[in-house]
N, C-alpha and C positions, 0 to 999 in steps of 0.2 A: 572283431568279426572275422570268421574263418570262411574263406571261399572254397569252391570245389577244387581248384588247383592246389591250394595249400593242403587240403585233406588228402588229395592223391599223393602229393610229395611225402606226406607223413605215413603213407601206406594204409590209410583208413578207407578201405573199399566199402565198408559198411555204412559210411556217411550217406550213401544213396538211399538207405532204408528210412532215414529220418529227415531227409531234405527232398521231398517230392515237389515237383512243379505242378502246374495246371494246364489244361488244354484251353485254347482260346475259343474254340467252337462252342456256340450257344451262350457265350458270356456276353454281357452288356458292357461296352466300352464307351465312356463319356469323354468327349473331346471339348475342352474349354478353350475357345479361341479358334476361329475358322478362317485365318489368313492363308497365305501360301502354304505354310508348314502344316497347319491343321487340315487343309484340303488334301495334301499328299498323304498324311497319316490315314485319313478316312479311306482314300483310294487303296492304299496298301492293306488296310485291315479288312476290307470287305471280302477279300478272297479267303479269309480264314473262317467265314461263316459266323461272324459275330454280329450282334445287334448294336448298331452305332447310334449313339445319341449325341447331339451337337448343341452347344450353346455359344452364340456370338450375337450380341445386340445389333451388329451391322449386317449380318447375313440374312438374306431373304429367300434363298433357294439353295438346295444342296443336291448333288448328284447321288451321293451315297449317304445313307443314314436318315435321321429325322431331327428336325429342329425342335428343341424342347426348352423349357424354362431352366434357369440356373439351378433352382431347387430340385428339379427332377433329375438333373445330372448327379447330384450328390446322393439322392435318395435311392436311385435305381441302378447305378453303375457298379459293376464288379471291379472295374479298373477305370480310373480317371487319369487322363493324360492332359497336361497343361501346356498350352501354346499361346498364351496371352502376352501382350506387351507390358512392360513395367511402366505404368503411369500412375498418377495419384489415385485413381479409382481402383487399381488392382493391387497396389502395395498393401500387403497384410490382409488381403481380401479372403484368403483361405485360412480360417482359424478355428477356434473351438466350436462355434456353431456348425460349421461345415463338417467337421469331423464327427460331431454328435449325430449329424444327419446321415452319415454314411453307414453302410452295412458293416458289421464287425468282420466280415470276410473280405471286405474291399481293400484294394490297393490304390495308391496314388503315385503318379510318376511326374516329376517336375524336370522338364528339359528346357524351360523358358528362361525365367529369372528367379533367383533365390528369394528375394524379398516379397514375392507374390504370396508365399506361404509363411505363416507365422511359425517360426521354427520351434519356439517354446511350446506352443499348442500341439504341433506335430509330434514332438518328443513325448509329451504327455499321452497323446492318443496312441502312440506306438507302445509305450511302456505299459499302459493299462489295457492293451489289446482292444481298444475301441475301434481301431482299424487293424487290418492284418499285416500290412507291409507298406513300404515306400521305396521307390527308386529315385535317387536324387543325383542330378548331374550339375546342379547349380546351387549356390549357397549365398546367405546374406553377405558374408565376407569371403573372399577367395584370395589365397588358398584357404581351405577349411582348416581351422585351428586344430592342432592335435589333441587338445583337451575337450573337443566338442563331444557332447553326450551322444551324438549320432554314432560315434565309433563304438559305444558300449552296447548298442542294440543289435540283436541277432536278426531282427525283422526289417532291416533297412540295408539297401545296397547303395553305396556311394561311389561315384566316379568323378575324376577331376576335370569337369567341364569339357568333355571330349565328344559330345554327341554329334558335333559337326566337323570333327577332326579327320576328314578324309582328303586325299590329294585332289579329288574331283570338286569337292565343296570349296576348298580353299581357292581353286582356280575360278570357279563360278563367282565367288565373292569378289575376287579381284576384277573380273570382267564387269560384274554388276556395278561396282564402285566407279570404275572408269567410265562406264556408259552413263551413269548418273551425272558425273562431272561434265561429260560431253553434252548431255541434254541441257544442263544449266547454262553452259557457255553458248549454246545456240539460242538461249532465251526461252527455252521450253521449261515447263513445270516438271520437277523430278517425279518419277513414278513412286518412289518409296521414301518420301520425306519423313524425317523423324519429327521435326518441328514444323507446325503449320502456322504461317503468318498471314 
C-alpha cells in the first residue's frame, strides 16, 4: 500500500489526481457502540454537518444523532465507525451479512477491537469492492503479520493500534486506573468494571 508521504518522496505529484478524498458534510455516519468513546465521536462529528446514526442496545437517549436499529446502521451509513467492547456477543459480529448490507460506496473504521470484524469476510468485501474502503487500527492478532492480505489492498488504511496514543490519553488512562483502584479499596463499586460479578 502506498501512502501520500511515500508518493511525495517519490516525486509523484500527480498522485493527487487519482486519490481523492470525500467531504463529511451531508454524509451518514453510523456509530456502533455508544459508550464514552462513541458519545465523544458523535459530539465531534456533529460539527461537520453529518447525519449521525447510532446503535447501542443499552442507549436510551442521545444528544447528537438518532438511535436506530443495527440493520439500519449497515444499510444507510456512508461511514461506519466501531466502538464496541469485545465480548462473546460482538466477536466476529461484523461479517459477510453486514458487508453485503452496506452500500458499495461505504467505508468501515475499526478503532475498537480487531476480532469484532471477521477479517476474512472483510478482505473479500474489499477485494470485490462490495464496500469501498476500511480503516483499521486493531487486528485479530497484533502486531499484524507481514503476510496479511490487508497489506495487498489499496482500499485499506492500517495503523499499528495507535488511535489512543497521545500523551494526554496515556495520562488520563493512568489516572482512571488509579481512581478505580482507590474506589475499590474504599469498598465502592468500580465505574468501569470489565467483569461483572
